Structure formats: structure tokens, C-alpha cells
C-alpha positions in Angstrom: 38.4 5.4 11.9 35.6 7.7 10.1 33.9 8.0 7.0 32.7 10.7 5.7 30.6 10.1 1.8 28.3 12.3 0.0 27.4 9.3 -2.8 29.3 10.1 -4.9 32.7 10.0 -3.2 34.4 9.0 0.0 36.5 9.6 2.4 38.4 7.3 4.8 40.8 8.3 7.3 42.1 8.1 10.8 40.0 9.8 14.1 43.4 12.7 13.5 42.1 13.4 9.6 45.3 11.4 8.5 44.8 8.5 5.7 47.2 6.1 6.4 46.4 2.4 7.4 45.8 -0.1 4.8 43.1 0.9 3.2 42.4 4.7 3.9 42.2 6.7 1.1 39.8 9.2 -0.9 37.9 7.3 -3.0 35.3 8.2 -6.7 34.4 5.5 -9.2 35.9 2.1 -7.8 39.2 4.6 -7.9 41.3 5.3 -4.7 42.5 8.3 -5.9 44.7 9.5 -2.4 46.6 7.6 -0.4 49.3 8.0 2.4 48.1 11.4 3.6 49.1 13.3 6.4 49.3 16.5 8.2 52.2 17.9 10.4 52.4 21.2 12.4 55.9 20.6 14.8 54.9 20.8 18.9 51.2 19.6 18.3 49.9 16.7 20.1 45.4 15.4 19.1 43.5 15.7 21.4 40.3 13.9 19.5 37.7 14.4 16.8 34.2 13.6 15.9 32.0 13.8 12.8 28.7 15.5 11.6 26.8 12.8 10.2 29.1 11.1 7.1 29.7 14.8 5.6 31.7 16.7 8.0 34.7 15.3 10.4 36.5 17.4 12.6 40.3 17.0 14.7 41.4 19.0 17.2 45.3 19.4 17.7 47.1 21.3 20.7 50.2 22.8 21.0 51.9 24.8 23.5 51.0 28.5 21.5 48.6 27.0 18.9 45.1 25.0 18.5 44.1 24.0 15.2 40.8 22.2 14.3 41.2 20.0 11.1 37.4 20.3 9.5 36.7 17.4 6.1 34.2 17.5 4.6 32.5 16.1 1.5 30.1 18.2 -1.2 29.1 18.0 -5.0 32.1 16.2 -6.1 34.6 17.7 -3.9 36.6 16.7 -0.7 37.9 19.5 1.1 40.6 19.8 4.4 40.8 22.7 6.2 42.7 23.8 8.7 42.0 26.6 11.1 44.6 27.6 13.1 44.5 29.9 16.1 47.2 31.6 18.0 46.6 31.6 21.9 49.3 33.7 23.3 50.1 37.4 23.3 52.6 37.1 21.4 53.3 36.3 17.5 53.5 33.0 16.6 54.9 31.5 13.3 53.3 27.8 12.8 54.6 26.5 9.3 52.3 23.6 8.2 52.6 20.3 5.8 50.2 17.8 4.8 51.5 15.0 2.3 49.3 12.9 0.2 50.5 10.5 -2.8 48.0 10.5 -5.4 47.4 6.8 -6.4 44.7 6.2 -8.8 44.2 2.4 -8.2 41.3 0.4 -9.0 38.6 -0.6 -6.0 39.9 -4.6 -6.8 43.8 -4.1 -6.4 43.2 -2.2 -2.9 41.1 -5.5 -1.9 43.6 -7.4 -3.2 40.5 -9.4 -4.8 42.5 -9.3 -8.3 46.2 -10.9 -9.5 46.8 -8.0 -11.3 48.5 -5.4 -10.6 49.8 -2.5 -12.9 52.8 -0.4 -12.3 50.9 3.6 -13.7 52.7 6.4 -14.5 50.7 9.4 -13.1 52.1 13.1 -14.5 50.6 16.4 -12.5 48.0 14.5 -10.4 46.5 12.7 -14.2 46.5 9.6 -15.5 45.4 7.3 -18.1 44.6 3.8 -17.8 44.6 0.6 -19.9 41.2 1.1 -20.4 41.6 4.1 -22.5 40.2 7.3 -19.7 41.3 9.3 -18.4 41.2 9.6 -14.6 42.5 13.4 -12.6 42.1 15.1 -9.3 41.6 18.5 -9.6 43.4 20.9 -6.4 42.8 23.7 -6.2 44.7 25.3 -2.3 46.3 28.3 -0.6 48.9 26.6 0.3 52.1 26.1 -2.4 51.9 22.8 -4.1 55.4 21.0 -4.2 53.8 18.3 -5.9 53.0 15.0 -2.8 53.6 18.1 -0.4 51.3 21.2 0.3 53.1 23.4 2.7 53.3 27.2 4.4 53.8 29.2 7.0 51.5 30.8 9.2 53.0 34.4 11.2 49.5 35.0 13.7 49.8 37.6 15.6 48.3 37.8 18.9 45.4 35.8 19.5 45.0 36.0 15.3 43.8 32.9 13.5 44.2 32.1 10.1 42.8 29.0 7.9 44.3 27.2 4.9 42.3 24.9 2.8 42.4 21.8 0.1 40.2 20.8 -2.8 40.2 17.6 -4.1 37.7 16.9 -7.1 38.2 13.2 -8.6 37.3 13.6 -12.2 37.0 10.5 -15.0 36.6 11.3 -18.4 33.6 9.2 -19.9 30.1 10.0 -18.4 28.6 7.9 -15.5 24.8 8.3 -15.2 25.6 9.6 -10.9 24.6 12.6 -9.5 25.0 14.3 -6.1 21.9 13.3 -4.4 19.5 15.7 -1.2 20.2 14.2 2.1 16.4 12.3 2.8 13.7 14.8 4.6 13.0 12.8 7.7 9.1 11.3 7.4 8.9 8.9 10.7 8.3 10.7 14.3 7.5 8.3 17.9 7.6 9.7 21.5 10.6 7.8 22.0 13.9 10.0 21.6 15.5 7.2 20.9 13.2 6.0 18.3 13.2 8.6 16.7 17.4 8.8 16.9 17.9 5.3 14.7 15.8 6.3 11.9 17.3 10.1 11.8 20.9 8.4 11.4 19.4 5.8 9.2 18.8 8.7 6.9 21.7 9.8 7.3 23.8 6.6 6.5 20.9 5.8 3.1 22.1 9.5 2.3 25.8 8.5 2.1 25.1 6.5 -0.4 22.5 7.6 -2.2 23.1 9.4 -6.2 20.5 10.8 -8.0 19.9 8.2 -11.6 17.4 9.4 -14.9 13.8 8.8 -12.5 15.1 9.2 -8.9 17.3 7.3 -6.6 19.7 4.8 -7.0 21.2 3.4 -3.1 25.0 2.2 -3.4 24.9 -1.2 -1.7 27.7 -0.2 1.2 31.6 1.4 2.3 33.9 0.8 1.7 34.2 -2.6 -0.3 31.0 -1.7 -1.9 29.8 1.8 -2.9 28.3 0.5 -6.9 25.5 -0.4 -7.9 24.1 -4.1 -6.8 21.1 -5.4 -8.0 20.0 -7.2 -5.0 20.9 -4.4 -2.5 19.5 -2.5 -4.4 16.0 -4.1 -5.1 16.1 -4.6 -1.6 16.9 -1.3 -0.3 13.9 0.3 -2.6 11.6 -2.4 -1.8 11.9 -1.5 2.2 11.9 2.4 1.3 8.3 1.8 -0.3 6.0 3.9 0.5 8.1 6.5 2.4 10.6 7.2 -0.9 9.4 5.7 -3.6 12.0 7.6 -6.0 14.4 4.8 -4.8 12.3 2.5 -6.7 11.6 4.7 -10.1 15.4 5.2 -10.1 16.7 1.5 -9.2 14.0 -0.3 -11.8 15.3 2.3 -14.6 18.7 2.6 -14.2 18.8 -2.0 -14.5 15.9 -1.6 -17.4 19.0 -0.2 -19.8 21.9 -3.2 -17.7 19.7 -5.8 -18.1 21.1 -8.4 -20.2 21.1 -9.0 -24.0 22.8 -12.1 -25.0 24.8 -15.1 -23.8 28.1 -14.9 -22.4 29.9 -17.0 -20.0 32.8 -13.8 -19.1 30.7 -11.9 -17.2 27.8 -14.4 -16.8 25.3 -12.4 -18.6 22.1 -14.1 -19.8 18.9 -12.1 -21.9 16.9 -10.7 -19.1 19.2 -11.1 -16.7 19.5 -8.2 -14.0 22.9 -7.7 -13.0 24.8 -8.4 -9.7 26.9 -4.9 -9.8 28.6 -2.9 -12.0 32.0 -1.7 -11.3 33.4 1.7 -12.8 36.9 1.1 -11.8 39.8 1.0 -14.1 40.3 -3.0 -14.3 36.4 -3.4 -14.9 36.3 -1.4 -17.9 39.2 -2.7 -19.5 37.7 -5.9 -19.1 40.4 -7.5 -16.8 37.9 -8.1 -14.2 34.1 -9.0 -15.3 32.2 -6.6 -13.3 31.4 -3.9 -16.1 28.9 -5.1 -15.6 28.6 -8.4 -14.0 26.0 -10.6 -13.7 26.6 -13.3 -11.5 23.1 -14.1 -9.3 20.2 -15.8 -9.2 17.9 -13.7 -7.6 18.1 -10.7 -8.8 15.7 -11.1 -11.5 12.8 -12.1 -9.9 13.7 -9.4 -7.2 13.9 -6.9 -10.2 9.8 -7.9 -10.8 8.9 -7.7 -7.2 9.9 -4.5 -6.7 8.3 -3.2 -10.3 4.5 -4.3 -8.8 5.1 -3.6 -5.4 6.1 0.9 -7.1 2.6 0.2 -8.6 1.0 -1.0 -6.1 1.5 1.6 -3.6 2.1 4.8 -6.4 -0.2 3.4 -9.6 2.3 5.1 -11.7 0.8 2.7 -14.0 2.7 5.1 -17.1 6.2 4.4 -15.7 5.5 0.5 -15.7 4.6 1.0 -19.3 7.5 2.3 -19.6 10.1 -0.7 -18.0 7.4 -3.2 -19.5 9.7 -5.1 -22.2 12.3 -5.1 -19.5 9.9 -6.7 -16.8 8.7 -9.1 -19.6 13.1 -10.0 -20.4 13.3 -10.7 -17.2 9.8 -13.0 -16.5 11.0 -14.7 -19.4 14.5 -15.0 -18.1 12.6 -16.3 -15.2 10.1 -19.2 -17.2 13.4 -20.6 -18.7 15.6 -21.0 -15.9 12.2 -23.2 -14.9 12.6 -25.7 -17.9 16.3 -25.8 -18.0 16.4 -26.2 -13.9 13.5 -28.9 -14.1 11.2 -26.6 -12.2 13.4 -24.5 -9.9 15.5 -21.8 -11.0 19.1 -22.8 -10.2 22.6 -22.0 -10.0 26.2 -23.6 -11.0 29.2 -21.5 -9.8 31.2 -19.5 -11.5 32.8 -16.3 -10.3 30.8 -16.1 -7.3 30.5 -19.9 -5.8 26.6 -19.3 -4.5 24.5 -16.9 -5.8 22.0 -15.9 -3.5 22.8 -13.2 -0.9 24.5 -15.4 0.6 27.2 -15.4 -1.3 30.5 -16.6 0.4 31.6 -19.9 -0.9 31.2 -22.1 2.2 27.7 -20.8 2.5 24.8 -23.5 1.0 26.1 -26.9 2.7 24.6 -30.0 3.3 24.3 -30.8 7.2 27.5 -32.4 7.6 29.4 -29.2 6.3 30.1 -29.9 2.6 29.1 -27.5 0.5 26.2 -28.9 -1.8 26.3 -30.0 -5.4 25.4 -28.0 -8.2 23.3 -27.1 -10.3 21.6 -25.5 -6.6 18.2 -24.6 -6.5 17.7 -22.3 -3.3 14.4 -21.9 -0.9 13.9 -17.8 -1.0 14.6 -18.1 -4.8 12.3 -20.4 -5.6 9.5 -18.0 -2.9 10.5 -14.9 -5.3 10.1 -16.3 -8.5 6.0 -17.6 -8.1 6.0 -14.4 -6.2 7.3 -12.6 -9.6 4.8 -14.7 -11.8 2.3 -14.1 -9.8 2.2 -10.6 -9.6 3.2 -10.0 -12.9 0.0 -11.2 -13.6 -1.7 -9.8 -11.7 -0.7 -7.2 -11.8 0.0 -7.0 -16.3 3.3 -5.9 -15.6 4.6 -7.9 -19.1 3.4 -8.7 -22.3 2.4 -12.5 -21.0 -0.6 -14.2 -20.8 -1.7 -13.8 -17.3 -3.3 -17.0 -17.5 -0.2 -18.0 -18.7 1.9 -16.5 -15.7 -0.3 -18.0 -12.8 -0.4 -21.2 -14.4 3.2 -21.5 -14.2 3.0 -19.7 -11.0 0.7 -22.5 -9.3 2.8 -25.6 -10.8 6.2 -24.4 -8.7 3.8 -24.1 -5.7 2.8 -27.4 -5.8 6.2 -28.6 -6.7 8.2 -26.5 -4.2 5.9 -27.7 -1.2 6.1 -31.6 -2.3 10.3 -31.3 -3.0 11.1 -29.1 -0.2 9.4 -29.8 2.8 11.2 -32.2 4.9 8.7 -33.2 7.9 9.7 -29.5 10.4 11.2 -27.0 8.0 12.1 -26.6 4.0 15.3 -26.8 2.9 17.5 -24.3 2.3 18.3 -25.7 -0.7 17.9 -28.6 -3.4 21.0 -29.9 -5.3 21.3 -31.1 -8.8 19.7 -34.4 -7.9 17.3 -32.9 -5.8 18.8 -33.7 -3.0 17.2 -31.8 0.0 20.4 -29.8 2.4 18.4 -29.7 5.5 20.5 -27.7 7.5 18.3 -24.9 9.5 18.6 -21.8 7.8 17.4 -18.2 7.9 16.6 -18.5 4.1 13.5 -19.9 4.9 12.0 -17.2 6.6 11.8 -15.0 3.6 9.2 -17.7 1.7 6.7 -15.6 4.4 6.1 -12.5 2.4 6.1 -14.7 -0.9 3.2 -16.8 -0.4 4.7 -19.5 -2.3 4.6 -22.2 1.4 1.7 -23.9 2.3 4.1 -24.3 6.7 3.8 -20.7 7.4 2.6 -21.6 11.1 5.4 -23.7 11.6 8.5 -21.4 9.5 7.3 -18.9 12.5 7.3 -21.7 15.2 10.8 -22.9 14.6 12.6 -19.1 13.3 11.1 -18.0 17.0 13.5 -21.3 18.5 16.1 -20.0 20.3 18.7 -21.7 18.5 17.9 -19.3 15.9 15.9 -16.7 17.5 18.4 -14.1 19.6 18.1 -10.8 21.6 19.2 -9.3 18.4 17.1 -10.9 16.0 17.1 -14.0 13.7 20.9 -16.0 13.2 21.5 -16.6 9.4 22.2 -20.5 10.6 20.9 -22.7 13.4 23.8 -22.9 16.7 22.8 -26.9 16.3 24.4 -26.6 12.9 28.0 -28.2 12.1 28.8 -25.2 10.2 27.5 -22.7 12.7 29.7 -19.7 13.4 28.6 -16.6 15.1 31.3 -14.0 14.1 31.5 -15.4 10.0 29.8 -13.6 7.6 26.8 -16.1 6.9 26.5 -18.7 8.6 25.4 -17.6 12.2 26.0 -13.6 12.3 22.6 -11.6 12.2 22.0 -9.6 8.9 19.4 -6.7 9.7 18.3 -7.0 5.9 17.3 -10.7 6.4 15.7 -9.8 9.7 13.7 -7.7 8.0 12.5 -9.3 4.8 11.3 -12.4 7.6 9.4 -9.5 9.3 6.9 -8.8 6.9 6.0 -12.5 7.1 6.6 -12.9 10.0 3.3 -12.9 12.2 5.3 -11.6 15.5 6.6 -8.4 14.0 6.9 -6.4 17.1 9.0 -8.7 18.8 11.4 -9.5 15.7 11.2 -5.5 14.8 12.3 -4.4 18.7 15.2 -6.5 18.8 17.0 -5.0 15.4 16.1 -1.2 16.8 17.3 -2.5 19.7 20.8 -3.3 18.7 20.5 -0.4 15.9 21.0 2.0 19.8 23.5 0.6 20.7 25.3 0.4 18.3 24.7 3.2 16.8 23.6 2.3 13.6 22.8 -1.1 11.5 26.1 -2.6 10.1 26.5 -5.4 7.4 25.7 -7.8 10.1 26.6 -8.7 13.3 27.6 -12.0 15.4 25.5 -14.1 16.5 25.8 -14.4 20.0 23.2 -14.1 22.8 25.3 -11.5 24.3 24.3 -8.4 26.8 25.5 -6.7 23.7 25.5 -6.6 19.8 28.7 -7.0 19.0 29.9 -6.2 14.9 33.4 -8.4 13.8 35.9 -6.5 11.9 34.9 -6.7 8.1 31.5 -6.0 8.3 30.8 -2.9 6.5 28.8 0.1 7.4 27.0 2.2 6.2 25.7 -0.6 4.6 22.4 0.7 2.2 19.5 -2.4 3.1 20.3 -2.6 6.4 19.9 1.1 7.1 16.9 1.1 5.0 16.0 -2.5 7.3 13.9 0.4 9.7 11.6 1.0 7.1 10.6 -2.4 6.7 10.3 -3.6 10.5 7.9 -0.9 10.5 5.7 -1.5 7.5 5.5 -4.9 9.0 4.6 -4.2 12.4 1.5 -1.6 10.7 1.0 -4.5 8.7 0.9 -1.9 5.9 -0.8 -2.1 2.0 -2.0 -0.1 0.1 -5.3 -1.5 1.1 -5.0 -1.5 5.1 -2.9 -0.3 7.6 -3.5 -3.2 11.3 -1.1 -2.0 13.4 0.7 -4.5 16.1 2.3 -1.5 18.2 2.1 -1.5 21.9 -0.8 0.9 23.9 2.1 3.3 25.3 4.0 3.3 21.5 2.7 6.6 19.6 3.4 7.6 15.5 3.1 9.8 13.0 4.5 9.2 9.5 3.7 10.4 5.5 4.0 7.3 3.3 3.1 7.2 -0.6 -0.8 5.5 -0.5 -1.7 5.6 -4.4 -0.1 7.7 -5.6 -0.7 10.5 -2.4 1.2 11.5 0.1 -1.1 10.7 4.0 -0.7 11.4 6.8 -1.1 8.0 8.9 -1.0 8.5 12.8 -1.0 5.6 14.9 -1.2 4.7 18.7 -1.8 1.0 19.7 -4.0 -0.4 17.4 -5.8 3.1 16.5 -5.8 4.6 12.8 -5.5 7.9 11.9 -5.4 8.4 8.1 -5.5 12.8 6.4 
């Protein structure tokens, strides 16, 4: 499989360039514009294919008389295919090229079979007006003969002559969207290890494939192929990880979600005043409100994480002017946290909606009791209380909102005291509390997120427990202990390893280098970090079929891990590198770009 993407659009195909499998196609705006495309020339055979990053793909075909290089690329808002045909013989050769394709205009949720809604579409001249009253169009430019859903061209080549045919597809939508194509990211990390340099370069290519320009900066779409749109939690964590290398992600993400913040109570899309969305979709089913994803607010953690991101952005950049601009949104976000604490009898809780679980582990069976049964709602997740605590303290200390800082500090202290009493089970913190405040004693990675929030009194015991072999593997920390009844190393959330999960843990982990090394090596072997991989202590990391790749917060995890092993804050850098590792990087410190050079525990800043 080959995936090409530049954030605005993406194409999934087989290695030979054809789009013939279930999820293959050309996608943009949460719509599959093309499916079932294929290229045919009599008498040739496919030799092999490759791709350059996520912008170009190549396939090579050979026949007795000809060779064809099929080149595919995405640029701007266009997908281009070119067929470079070479006559290998000292005689005239005639070649008939046929390119078939189907214009489908399907909503991404129809492709995923997520919804029972199916639409019978009437597409004329590559145009379609949807039930959302939005016009979608596929513009085609080519030097082949256009016969509807088939392009044909007969080429006569002189001896050793070459000719090129091309097709350009440009998906269009009749509403203005806030996204623009983004330039590739500049590499800001260099070490004395070639393989380590390569994984950071690869991560930047992955991030560039998911990044779009928006007002005030950039935002990363969550991942391909299912999540090519803004997701609150994912985009915020990605931006948090990329501070202080690429602060434009934090600025763009904060500004984008300030405009979509909840204003009223709506059970349909789970909107609440001050709440930050879970995801925003631009497909026909969402824009027509057949599905509640424009936007959908079913998340319990995006709102406190939004406040945390604003605080971290201010610490690194000292850009008080931007924070003042979004201060009303930050005030509403803290209002939401305080309201949920009051409604939840001292905790931020959630009840099932469209999604049964609303933390980052949002699969239906991810939050359970020791015997594997689901918790009774309303559920208070362990990591969410840590996020809420840090959000309240950051808002108070950094004056992020219109609230009295003393009041926020008081609420934060009350939450911390209550939390350490109710969630501590004697050896570890509970995964969650159910609606009656009964703790789930399931051993899970969620607890590790507390380390960077400051809410936990027993941080050393958290770290010691995370290092035990039922959680820590050679490729990272499992989402769920291998001793738990619900453990499944190939599952989505119950025993797999998620790079971003490990990166958040590493931000407060006392032996961050040992944890980072595991994720770095997994990235080296896998040639990139997928959404997750199997929680096996195997010789090599294994990726289950359903894992998305690329995934923004997985790629950004490398930077969070680097931040952790450098023990880096805006005030100081206290690295934990081995003496043989040298590193040079450029970061923003208090609003100024600085060059950092590190060898072992020695640091030079200029």
C-alpha cells in the first residue's frame, strides 16, 4: 500500500498505483472523490514501486518493447498521475494506454461503514450537489482522451523515443474551509547517530503529510486514513509535544478551537458551553447533520488539555498578546472544568453518548473493572483529574483567564487532596472511579499521565510500578498490564503500545532516557511510528492491521521524548544523555530562537 498526502488531500493505492481495494481512493474534505482506478497497457508487467516521503510515489512496468514509469504526486490541492513511456527498441512502437476510474463522492463514514446512512448519488460531469446543499466537483485536466470514466490515449513512439501522459484531479467544494496547503517542516534536530537523525527526518515528513496552514499558525490532522480532520485531543497533544520547536502548531491549534468552542447545551452533538470539540468533519453526512460531527464534542479531556497547551505556549514564547486574544475562550474552558467538578461531586466525569468512553482510550471496552466488565457511569478517569488540576494551576499562576487566581488555586488544592484520598488504592492509583466512587484497580498506563501534572503524591511508586515487566516491554509501556483479565496485546487499547501514551508518561518519568530509547528503536525498526503497535515483548515490534499511519501525535512523540531526556523547561536544561551521544537543536526559549548543543550532561546555549 502507498499513501500520499499533503494535509489537504490524500490518496491510498496499491504499490502499482491502482486504487482497487476497499479503502483505496482519492480523498479530500472527508469525501472519497475517486475509487476503483486502474491503469492498463497490453503486454506489460509490474516490476516494483516506491515513494518519496508522502508527496510522490513511483511504479515501474516493463514489456518486451516498452518501459513505463508511473509517477503519482500530491501538491497544493491537486493529485497528479503521469505515465512516462519509453520505447526500448530500434523500431516504431504503438502503445494504447487506458486509465479507468470511478467518481464516487462518498462520505468518509460511508467508506468506513460507520453509519447506517447510505446515499444514492447522481453525479453528472464529475459534479454532485449533496443533501447538505454543498456542491462537490472533481476537476480533471489531461492530455488523454476523456471518455467519461475512462481516459484513453494511443501513442506512437519512434525508435528509443519517450512520451509522457498526465492526469490531474482537483477535488473542490463550494464552501470556504479554513485550511491551506502547508510547507514542509524544517529539520531542527541533529545528532551524531545517523539512524536517530533519520527517524526525526521521517517524523517531519509524517507531520508535514498531516499539516495544514490556518490563521495564526498550523494544525495537524489526526491521522490517515480514518482521521484526516481536526481532532481536539490529538491536535492539542501534538502541538504540546512540538513545543518549543514548532510553536506555530500551538498557536494555530489554540486559535482554531477557540472559534469552535461550545456555546450551548446540545445533546445531539454533546456540545456544552466552554467545551472544546472532539472532532470536526466536513463530509456530506456531517454538514447535513445526519451525523453529529460538525463539530462533535464527545470528549472529557480536550478542554483541560486546551488550557494546559495555552499555558505551555506562554511559558516558552512569552507571547502574552496572543493569550490575551484567546482569553475569553480560556475563561470559558475553565468555567467548564469548574462546572464539571461541581456536577461530578468533585471530579470531572463523563457518561456514555455516541462514544461509550470519552478519554483517549475511547473504545467501548477500554475502561473496565478487574473482572473485565464496564464501569458504571458517570466515570471519573484518573488522567483527566490530573489534566484538570494542572489546567487550574496553570490558569492561576499564568493569569490565563478572567478568574481570580486565588480561587483557582483553592479549587486545585481541593481537587489534589480529594484525588489522592479517593484514587490511591495502596500500591497504585485507580484507573477510574465509577458513579458510586468505587475504584477500578485495573493496572493501566493512564496513571503515568499524572507524572507531568503534579497532582499525584506517590510519583515514585507510579514510576516503580510502570517499570515492572507486566507493563514495560522492550518497545515501551503497555496500555494495560499483561496480568489483567482484559489484556490483549493486539487490541486497540487493552495491552497495545501507543507512542504518544509513552511520550506523555516520559515527560514526568525519572528514567526518561530508558523509556525514550525503546520508542526510538521501535521507530527505527518500523521506519516510522504508527498509531499503536502490539504490546508483545517480541524481537521486533509488530503492527496490527488496523493501526493508522501516519498518525500526528505518534510522530510528534519523538519530540516530547527528546524534551524529556533533555529535562528541558524554559528555565533550564538538565540532560540525561549518555556521554557518547551528541545533539544539536534549535528551540524557542522565552520567545527567542536558540541553538542548543548537548553532549552527555554538558549544555551550550547560544
